[in-house]
C-alpha positions in Angstrom: -14.1 13.2 -41.3 -11.7 10.4 -41.0 -12.7 7.1 -39.9 -10.7 7.3 -36.6 -12.2 10.7 -35.8 -15.6 9.3 -36.7 -15.2 6.4 -34.1 -14.2 8.8 -31.4 -17.0 11.0 -32.2 -19.5 8.2 -31.9 -17.9 6.6 -29.0 -16.0 8.6 -26.2 -15.1 5.6 -23.9 -14.2 2.0 -24.1 -13.1 2.0 -27.5 -11.5 -1.4 -28.2 -8.6 -1.6 -30.6 -7.4 -5.2 -31.3 -4.1 -6.0 -32.7 -3.6 -8.8 -35.2 -0.5 -9.9 -37.1 -1.1 -10.0 -40.9 -0.6 -13.5 -42.2 -1.3 -15.2 -38.8 -2.3 -17.8 -38.1 -2.0 -18.6 -41.7 -0.7 -16.5 -44.6 -4.4 -16.2 -46.0 -5.8 -15.4 -42.5 -5.5 -11.6 -42.6 -8.9 -10.5 -43.8 -10.8 -13.4 -42.2 -9.4 -12.4 -38.9 -10.2 -8.8 -39.6 -13.8 -9.7 -40.4 -13.9 -11.7 -37.3 -12.8 -8.7 -35.2 -15.1 -6.4 -36.8 -18.3 -8.6 -36.5 -17.6 -9.3 -32.9 -17.1 -5.9 -31.6 -13.6 -4.4 -32.2 -13.7 -0.7 -33.0 -10.5 -0.3 -34.5 -8.1 -3.0 -36.1 -4.2 -2.6 -35.6 -2.8 -4.7 -38.2 0.8 -5.7 -37.6 3.2 -6.0 -40.5 5.4 -8.8 -39.6 9.2 -8.0 -39.1 12.2 -10.2 -38.2 13.3 -7.8 -35.4 10.2 -6.3 -33.9 11.7 -4.1 -30.8 8.6 -3.3 -29.0 7.1 -6.7 -29.3 7.1 -9.5 -26.8 7.5 -13.3 -27.4 3.9 -14.0 -28.5 3.7 -11.3 -31.1 7.4 -12.0 -32.4 6.4 -15.7 -32.7 3.3 -14.8 -34.7 5.7 -12.4 -37.0 7.9 -15.4 -37.5 5.2 -17.7 -38.6 3.7 -15.0 -41.0 7.1 -14.5 -42.4 8.0 -18.2 -42.8 4.4 -18.5 -44.5 5.4 -16.1 -47.1 4.0 -12.7 -45.9 5.6 -9.7 -47.3 4.5 -6.0 -47.6 3.7 -6.6 -51.3 1.6 -9.6 -50.4 -0.2 -7.6 -47.7 -1.2 -4.9 -49.9 -2.5 -7.4 -52.5 -4.8 -8.9 -49.6 -5.8 -5.4 -48.6 -7.0 -4.5 -52.1 -10.5 -5.7 -51.5 -10.5 -4.8 -47.7 -12.9 -1.8 -48.0 -15.5 -4.0 -49.6 -15.7 -6.1 -46.5 -14.2 -3.9 -43.6 -16.1 -0.7 -42.2 -14.0 -0.1 -39.1 -10.7 2.0 -39.0 -7.6 0.2 -39.8 -4.1 1.2 -38.6 -1.0 -0.5 -39.9 1.6 -1.0 -37.3 5.3 -2.0 -37.8 9.0 -0.9 -38.1 10.8 1.3 -40.6 13.3 -1.0 -42.0 10.9 -2.9 -44.3 8.9 0.2 -45.0 11.9 2.0 -46.0 12.9 -1.1 -48.2 9.5 -0.9 -49.8 9.9 2.9 -50.4 8.2 5.3 -47.9 6.0 7.1 -50.5 5.1 3.9 -52.1 4.1 2.4 -49.0 1.9 5.3 -48.0 0.4 5.5 -51.5 -0.4 1.7 -51.3 -1.8 1.9 -47.8 -4.2 5.0 -48.8 -5.3 3.2 -51.9 -6.2 0.2 -49.9 -8.2 2.2 -47.2 -5.9 2.3 -44.4 -6.5 5.0 -42.0 -3.2 5.4 -40.0 0.3 4.3 -39.3 2.2 3.4 -36.1 5.8 3.0 -36.8 7.5 3.1 -33.2 11.0 3.5 -34.4 10.5 6.7 -36.4 11.9 9.5 -34.2 9.5 12.6 -34.1 12.3 14.9 -35.4 12.8 12.8 -38.6 9.0 12.3 -38.8 8.4 16.0 -38.8 11.3 17.0 -41.0 11.5 14.2 -43.6 8.1 12.1 -43.6 5.2 14.1 -42.3 4.6 15.8 -45.6 4.2 12.6 -47.3 1.9 10.8 -44.6 -0.2 14.1 -44.9 -0.2 14.0 -48.6 -1.9 10.6 -48.5 -4.4 11.6 -46.0 -3.1 9.1 -43.4 -3.2 9.6 -39.6 0.0 9.0 -37.8 0.1 7.7 -34.1 3.0 8.3 -31.8 3.6 6.2 -28.5 4.2 7.8 -24.9 5.3 6.0 -21.9 4.9 6.8 -18.1 8.6 8.0 -18.3 7.8 10.5 -21.1 8.1 14.2 -19.9 5.1 16.4 -20.1 6.8 18.7 -22.7 7.5 15.7 -24.9 4.1 14.2 -24.4 2.4 17.6 -25.6 4.9 17.6 -28.7 4.1 13.9 -29.7 0.3 14.6 -29.0 0.7 17.9 -31.4 2.5 15.7 -34.1 0.0 12.8 -33.8 -3.5 12.5 -35.4 -6.2 9.9 -34.9 -5.1 9.0 -31.3 -2.3 8.9 -29.0 -0.9 5.6 -27.9 -0.1 5.4 -24.2 2.1 2.6 -23.5 1.3 1.4 -20.1 4.9 0.7 -19.1 8.3 0.7 -20.6 8.5 -2.9 -21.5 7.6 -5.0 -24.4 4.0 -6.2 -25.1 2.4 -9.2 -23.2 4.0 -8.5 -19.9 2.0 -8.2 -16.7 1.6 -4.9 -15.3 0.9 -3.1 -11.9 -2.5 -1.5 -12.9 -2.4 1.0 -9.8 0.6 2.5 -11.3 -1.0 2.4 -14.9 -4.1 4.2 -13.6 -2.1 7.0 -12.0 -0.1 7.5 -15.4 -3.3 7.6 -17.3 -4.9 10.0 -14.8 -1.9 12.3 -15.3 -2.3 12.2 -18.9 -5.9 12.9 -18.7 -5.0 16.0 -16.7 -3.0 17.3 -19.7 -6.2 17.8 -21.7 -4.7 16.6 -24.8 -5.6 17.2 -28.4 -6.0 13.5 -29.1 -8.1 10.7 -27.7 -5.8 8.3 -25.8 -5.7 4.5 -26.2 -3.6 2.5 -23.8 -1.8 -0.7 -24.8 0.6 -3.3 -23.5 -0.6 -5.6 -20.7 -4.3 -5.3 -21.7 -5.9 -8.9 -21.8 -9.3 -9.4 -20.4 -12.3 -7.7 -19.1 -10.8 -6.4 -15.9 -7.6 -4.8 -17.4 -9.8 -3.4 -20.3 -12.2 -1.8 -17.8 -9.4 -0.3 -15.6 -7.5 0.9 -18.5 -10.6 2.7 -19.9 -11.2 4.5 -16.5 -8.8 7.3 -17.3 -8.5 6.7 -21.2 -10.7 6.6 -24.2 -10.0 3.0 -24.8 -7.5 0.2 -25.0 -5.5 -1.9 -27.3 -5.2 -5.6 -26.8 -2.6 -7.5 -28.7 -0.6 -10.4 -27.2 -3.6 -11.9 -25.6 -5.6 -12.1 -28.9 -2.7 -13.5 -30.6 -2.5 -16.3 -27.8 -6.2 -16.9 -28.6 -5.6 -17.5 -32.1 -2.8 -20.0 -31.8 -3.4 -23.4 -33.1 -7.0 -22.5 -34.0 -8.5 -23.4 -37.3 -11.7 -21.6 -36.8 -10.6 -18.0 -36.2 -14.1 -16.7 -36.2 -15.1 -18.9 -33.2 -11.8 -18.0 -31.3 -12.3 -14.4 -32.0 -16.0 -14.6 -30.8 -15.2 -16.2 -27.6 -12.1 -14.1 -26.9 -13.9 -10.6 -27.4 -17.1 -11.8 -25.6 -14.9 -12.3 -22.5 -13.3 -8.8 -22.7 -16.6 -7.0 -23.3 -19.0 -8.8 -21.5 
């Protein structure tokens, strides 16, 4: 059983997935931040691969990517940092990023290095499902990685079912068609998640974009298996030298 399947088997509700940017707040912060997340209650870590043009990300995550890139973070450096990851990190780890740097690195080489490091899954929002199915799925499967697609409130049911069929690990339900970090009308979000729940999909559903505190986390979990927090956590790390204390304080305020 994969680590992602295992976490959803153990915990059907209120699964907390926290996004952090590799190389933020400092280029050598990647593993310390991941350890702090694990030790303070994150069930899944979504590790962002910094990119200069992150289409789905709002200003906060874009800024963290810029800081990481200026600090010297690259995919090669990231995989070097992750070599010792599984001696310290037990929870599932999903890499999130964009196709341009992955293709420059080499898609198969990227999957091989991710699998060797103990990464569990990939989120590449700008990889269309047709290209994934015809050109990349076989490679992802070969290296035993889960692949997670995103759906939005505007995604038709037929496409939701197609993306669910192509996904493994979980399905990422974007709370609205906007970038990360923006305020959301949670009544509309709940209606959308209730509709997804009614589809009885194959994969667990985690909702992301606009989840930032105890209230939004609880409401997001009402009709989903859990939620993803990104921008709010990145904000909590900004300017902090003690990532462990900042992480403890942030997650305590989400879960307690």
